[in-house]
N, C-alpha and C positions, 0 to 999 in steps of 0.2 A: 504494500500500499504506500502511495506517495505521501510523505510528510511535509507539511508546511508550519511556518512560524508566524502566528497571528498576533500573539501576546506573550508577555514574559513567562507567565505560568506554563506555557507549552513546553518549557525547559525545565528539567528538574534541578535542584541545586548541584547535584554530581554533574549534569551536562553543563552547567553555567561554568562551573570549576574547570571542566575539561576543555571548553571553548577559550577559556583565559589561559589555560596552559599551552594550548595550540597557538594562541596568538603571542605568547611569550616566546615560543619555539621559532615562529616566523620572524620575529624581531631579531632573535639571535642568529638564525640561519636562513636569511631570505632566499639564498640561491637553490637551496634544497626543495623550495616550493614553486621555482621559476616555471616549471611546466606540469604542475599538479592538475591544471584544468585545460591542458592542450586538447583541442577540437571541441571544447564545450563552448556553449553559447549562454550568455545571461541576457535577458530581455529587461530593461528599465522602462516601466510604464509609469510615468509621473504626470498625473492629471491636475497638479497643484505645483506652484513654484517651489524649486529647490536648488541649492547650490552644493552645500556640503554632502548631503545624503545621497543625491544622485552621482555627484563625481566620485563620491568615497566608494560606492558599489562598482562603479565602472573601473575606478583605479584598481580595486581590490581584484576583479576578475581578469584585468590585463596583467597585473603583477603575478597572478597564478597561471598565466599563460594562455588564457582563454579569450573569446571575443565578446563584444557587446552590441546588441541591437537596442535602439532607443526610441521612445515616444515622450515627447516633452509637451504637455498642453493638450487639454481635450480638443482643442480647435485643430490640432495636426493628425487627429486619429479619427477612426469611424465613429467614435462617441459623438462627434459633432454632427453625425447623421443619424443619431438615435441608437447606435448599436449598445446592447446591455453589457455590463461588466462581465456576466457570465459568458457571453458569446465572445467577447474580447479575449477573455482567459483561455477558452478553448481554441481560438484561433492562434493565439500566440503560442500555445503548447506545441502547436505543429512545426514551430520555427526554432524554438529555444529549449535548452535543458533545464532552465531555472528562471524564475520570474520575481523581480523586486518591483512592487507596486505602491505608489503613493496616491491617494484619492480623498477628496474633501469630505465624502460621506462616511460616516461612521458604519462599520461593518461591511464596507465594500471588499475589503481584502479576504474576509472570511467567504464572501459569495464567490470571489475568483478562486480561492482554494478549493472550494467544493465543486468547481467547474473544471479547473485546470487538470491536466494529466501529468504535470511536472510540479516540482516544489514551488510554493509562493511564500515570499517573505513580505511581511507588511512593512513597508517604509513610512508608515503614518497614515491614519485614517481618521480625519476630521480631528474632533478634540478627545477621541478615544485612547490611543494608545501608540507608542513609537518604540517597539522593542529593540530594534538595533541601536537607537540611541542610548538606551539603557545599557546593552552590552558594552558600549564605549565608555560609558559612566561607571560601570563596575570595574572595567579593567584599569581605568584611571585612578579610582579610589584605592584599588588593591596595590597599584604600584607606587602610589604617592604615599598611603598610610600604612601598608604591608598587611592589611586585614580589611575584612568586610563586616565583622562584629565588633561589638563594644565601641560604638561611636555614637556621637550626638550630631545628627544631621539637620541642618537649618534649610528649609526650602522658602524661597522669598520670591514674591511677584504675582504673578497670574498663576494662582493654583486651582482655579475652577476649570479654566479651558486648556491648561498645560498639559498636554498628552505626555510629554516627557517626565513631568512631575508625577503623574498617576502610574506610569510604568515603573519609575524608580522606586516609589513607595512600595508597590506589589513585589517587586524583585528583592528589595533590602529587608522587607518584613520576614524573610525566610531566615535571616542570620540572628545569632543570639547577641543580647546586650544592647540593641539599638534603642535610641530615643530620638523622636522626632520633634522639631520645632518649626511650626507652620506660621509663616509670617506673610501677611497679606491684608489688603483692604478689606472690610466687611464683605463688599459686593463680590470678592474674587477668592473667597474661601475654598479649600478643598472640598469637593462634593461629599455628601453623607454617605453615598455608597461606597466610596473609596476608603473612607475612615471606617466604615462598619465592617467591610470584608477584609481589609488588610491590617487594620490597627486594632479596632475594638474586639474583633472576634479572637485575635491573637494575644490579647492583653498587653499590647505594645504600648509604652508611656509616650503620650505626646501633649504638647501644649500649643495653644493657638495665641497669637498676638498680632497687633498691628504696628508694633514699634521694633523695628530692627536693631537699633542701638541699645535696647533694653536686654538683649539676649546674645548679640554678636560675640561676647566675651566667653561664652560657654560652649561655642560650637567647634566641633572637628572639621565639618564640611559645611560650606556655605554655597548652596546651589540658586544661583540668581536666575530668573526668567524675565523675558520681556512681557509687557501687556500686549496682547496680539490683536491689532487692529481688524484682521480678517475673521475673528470669532465675534466681534460685536455687531449688533444690529443698529446701534445708536452711536453715531459720531461723537456726539456731545458726551456720552458716558466714557467712550474710549480717551478722549482729550482730557477729561477731568481725572482719570486714573492713570493715564500712561506713564507719568513721572512720580509714582508714589514712593518709589526707592531708587535712589542712585548711589551706587557705591563708589567712595572716593578714598584716596590715601588717608585722608584725615580720619575717615570713619574706621579705617582698617588699624589705627593706632590703638584701639580698643581690643582687637582680636588677638588671638593667640599666635605665637610665633609660627606654629606649624599648621595654621589653618590651611585648608585646600578650597580655593574660590573655583568655582565650577559655573559653567553656563552652557546650554546646548547650542547657542547661537543660532540665528543672527542676533546680535544685540542692537539696540538702537541707542539708547544713552543711559541704560540702567547700570552699566559699569563704565566709569571714566577711563579714556584711553591712558590715563597717568597710571591706573593700576596694573597696566600690561607689564610694566617693568619689575612689579613686585614678585619676588620669587614664589608667593603663595598663589599667584595667578596660573591656573591650570587649564583653561578654556581651550587654548590652542593645543595642548596636549591631548585633550579629548577628541579633537579633530583627528589627529593622527592615530589615535588609539582606536577610533571608530573604524578606520580602514582595516586595520589589522584583525578587529573582531568580526567585520563582515567577510574578511578573507576565511576565517576559522569557521563561520557559519556556512558559507557556500560549500566549503570542503566536507562539513559534516552532511549537509543535506544530499549532497551528491556521492556521499560514501566514498570519498576520496582522502588521501593523506600525502605527506611529502613524497615527490617523485612521480606522482599520478598513480600510485598503487591503490587497489581498492581497499577499504578498511575490512 
């Protein structure tokens, strides 16, 4: 049976650890993986704008020795003619060995996975989830902090529509000794279903606040997010909330010396560019780690390992 990855819980903790181990091995021995996906094709179907995620998937496949077929924007595909997601997935399965898809509608990736005859990777579906960004986040945390448990994780900004936040909470809730600090305007709090399923059900401690500076000193991880214009129906609400939190070098003076500052990008102005030179800034490391984790995931779903051998 073809296996797809739609959300982080599709991967067991052991599989997450194995993916991170593979990514570490790719970093250490890139030449050993240069032909792992020779004669394999990845189709990137992006019906929503993307820079990092799309190019990261494409770079990942090229660095594994494979090839890429791309669709960027609904207007350049048969979706503009009314073709369904299911039919698109069935069609693209005839051309590619694996599909990475981003779509503005929640649940679209699941529909594609049920229709495709090749593995489908969810590259973001509306405000629902973004599992491969979470893989990048987990590898970054493990490489920077040396562990994924016993951490105080602050999530700041748009926690209502932020699919990266929802996926990260779900993933990290499986590790021991976690505490979450949820920092957002009242209007952009983490949805109740995320708190109920990932935090309350597992008795994971969390606090909610609107004031970043009240809690910044207790954090091991600070995960900043932008307020997303594309998720708002009301421009006035977006303009009112977009500058709720702006991280600056001055604010970081109250933070721990070993704080890890993360951001899924793109940023607008929620992190000052002056922070980029701070050794605690890890968001561009996340970008690179995302490529390695997508390489590891492609290999896993295609049943391949270094040298192109079958697992």
